[in-house]
C-alpha positions as CSV (number, residue, x, y, z in Angstrom):
1,X,121.0,107.0,116.0
2,X,117.5,108.1,118.0
3,X,115.4,107.6,114.6
4,X,114.3,104.1,114.8
5,X,114.0,103.2,111.5
6,X,117.8,103.8,111.2
7,X,118.7,101.2,113.7
8,X,115.9,98.6,112.9
9,X,116.8,99.0,109.0
10,X,120.6,98.5,110.4
11,X,119.3,95.2,112.3
12,X,117.6,93.6,109.4
13,X,119.9,94.3,107.4
14,X,122.9,92.3,109.1
15,X,120.2,89.7,109.7
16,X,119.1,89.2,106.1
17,X,122.7,89.2,104.9
18,X,123.5,86.4,107.7
19,X,120.7,84.3,106.4
20,X,121.7,84.9,103.0
21,X,125.3,83.4,103.8
22,X,124.4,80.8,105.9
23,X,121.9,79.6,103.3
24,X,124.7,79.1,100.8
25,X,126.1,76.5,102.8
26,X,123.4,74.2,102.1
27,X,123.4,74.4,98.1
28,X,122.2,76.7,96.0
29,X,121.3,74.6,93.2
30,X,119.6,75.9,89.7
31,X,116.3,77.5,88.4
32,X,114.9,74.5,87.5
33,X,116.0,72.1,90.6
34,X,116.5,74.5,93.2
35,X,118.6,73.5,96.2
36,X,117.4,73.6,100.0
37,X,119.4,77.2,100.2
38,X,117.6,78.3,97.2
39,X,114.5,79.9,98.6
40,X,116.5,81.0,102.1
41,X,119.0,82.8,99.9
42,X,116.4,84.7,98.3
43,X,114.2,85.6,101.4
44,X,117.9,86.9,103.0
45,X,118.9,88.8,100.2
46,X,115.2,90.5,100.3
47,X,115.1,91.2,103.8
48,X,118.7,92.9,103.5
49,X,117.6,94.9,100.2
50,X,114.2,96.1,102.1
51,X,116.3,96.8,105.4
52,X,118.4,99.1,103.0
53,X,115.7,100.7,101.5
54,X,114.3,101.4,104.9
55,X,117.4,102.7,106.0
56,X,117.6,105.3,103.3
57,X,114.5,106.4,103.4
58,X,114.8,106.9,107.0
59,X,118.0,109.2,106.3
60,X,116.0,111.4,104.1
61,X,113.2,111.6,106.7
62,X,115.1,114.1,109.1
63,X,112.4,114.7,111.4
64,X,113.5,113.4,114.9
65,X,111.3,110.4,116.2
66,X,110.9,110.4,119.9
67,X,112.1,106.6,120.1
68,X,110.1,103.8,121.0
69,X,107.2,105.4,122.6
70,X,106.3,106.9,119.4
71,X,105.1,103.7,118.2
72,X,102.6,103.3,120.6
73,X,101.2,106.0,120.6
74,X,97.5,106.0,120.0
75,X,97.5,102.2,120.2
76,X,94.4,100.7,121.5
77,X,95.4,98.0,124.1
78,X,92.6,96.0,124.3
79,X,92.3,95.8,120.6
80,X,96.2,94.0,120.8
81,X,95.3,91.9,123.4
82,X,92.2,90.9,121.3
83,X,94.3,90.0,118.2
84,X,96.9,88.2,120.0
85,X,93.8,86.2,121.8
86,X,92.6,85.4,118.4
87,X,95.6,84.2,117.0
88,X,96.5,81.7,119.4
89,X,93.2,80.2,119.3
90,X,93.4,79.8,115.9
91,X,96.2,77.7,116.2
92,X,94.5,75.5,118.9
93,X,91.2,75.0,116.6
94,X,93.1,75.1,113.3
95,X,93.7,71.0,113.4
96,X,90.3,70.0,115.1
97,X,87.8,72.4,113.4
98,X,89.3,72.6,110.0
99,X,91.0,75.1,107.8
100,X,88.1,76.5,106.0
101,X,85.9,77.1,109.4
102,X,88.7,78.5,111.6
103,X,90.0,80.7,109.3
104,X,87.6,82.4,107.8
105,X,86.0,82.9,111.7
106,X,89.5,84.4,112.1
107,X,89.4,86.7,109.3
108,X,86.0,87.7,110.1
109,X,86.6,88.8,113.7
110,X,89.7,90.3,113.0
111,X,88.1,92.6,109.9
112,X,85.2,93.6,112.7
113,X,87.9,94.6,115.0
114,X,88.6,97.7,112.2
115,X,85.2,98.4,112.7
116,X,84.8,100.6,109.4
117,X,83.2,97.9,107.0
118,X,79.8,97.1,106.7
119,X,78.6,93.5,107.9
120,X,78.1,92.4,104.6
121,X,81.7,93.4,103.1
122,X,83.0,91.6,106.3
123,X,81.4,88.7,105.6
124,X,82.3,88.8,101.7
125,X,85.6,89.5,102.5
126,X,86.2,87.0,104.7
127,X,85.1,84.5,102.2
128,X,86.3,85.5,99.6
129,X,90.0,85.7,101.1
130,X,89.2,82.2,102.8
131,X,88.3,80.3,99.7
132,X,90.8,82.2,97.6
133,X,93.6,80.5,100.1
134,X,92.0,77.2,99.9
135,X,92.1,77.0,96.4
136,X,95.8,78.4,96.5
137,X,97.2,76.0,98.7
138,X,95.1,72.9,98.4
139,X,94.3,72.9,95.1
140,X,97.0,74.3,93.1
141,X,100.3,73.9,95.6
142,X,98.7,70.3,96.6
143,X,99.2,71.2,100.4
144,X,97.6,69.2,103.0
145,X,95.4,71.5,104.9
146,X,93.6,70.2,107.8
147,X,90.1,68.8,107.2
148,X,88.3,69.2,110.3
149,X,85.2,68.6,110.9
150,X,83.6,68.9,107.7
151,X,86.1,66.5,106.0
152,X,87.1,68.8,102.9
């Protein structure tokens, strides 16, 4: 199996089936009163379905891929290290600085890496995604996000 999509599809299929089967021992529950294994079962099942889709699409694609080296072709290692640094810094700054400020700056810098967006578009996209996620998680789902220096 030289095609990396085939082997990764099979790997994630086994992992998805394992997650789905393992979640059954925690109790499935009902649709109105889900048990602890409810979400993990559907997550495992979804992973298995998507990996099957990947596997079968790799069977239709008969082009031979050169393997692991082709996955990294054309990537800039500096950008990869920059993104890793940003994500590590985000994890350390999230609690003291707060969700709104740290998420906005993370998204702003990540959108700037792409380099094809204008500064005004980057600012607007970062603002909309940050405010949208704040509304979904803090207001709608009532999750407690880190407040940080702003206090809200």
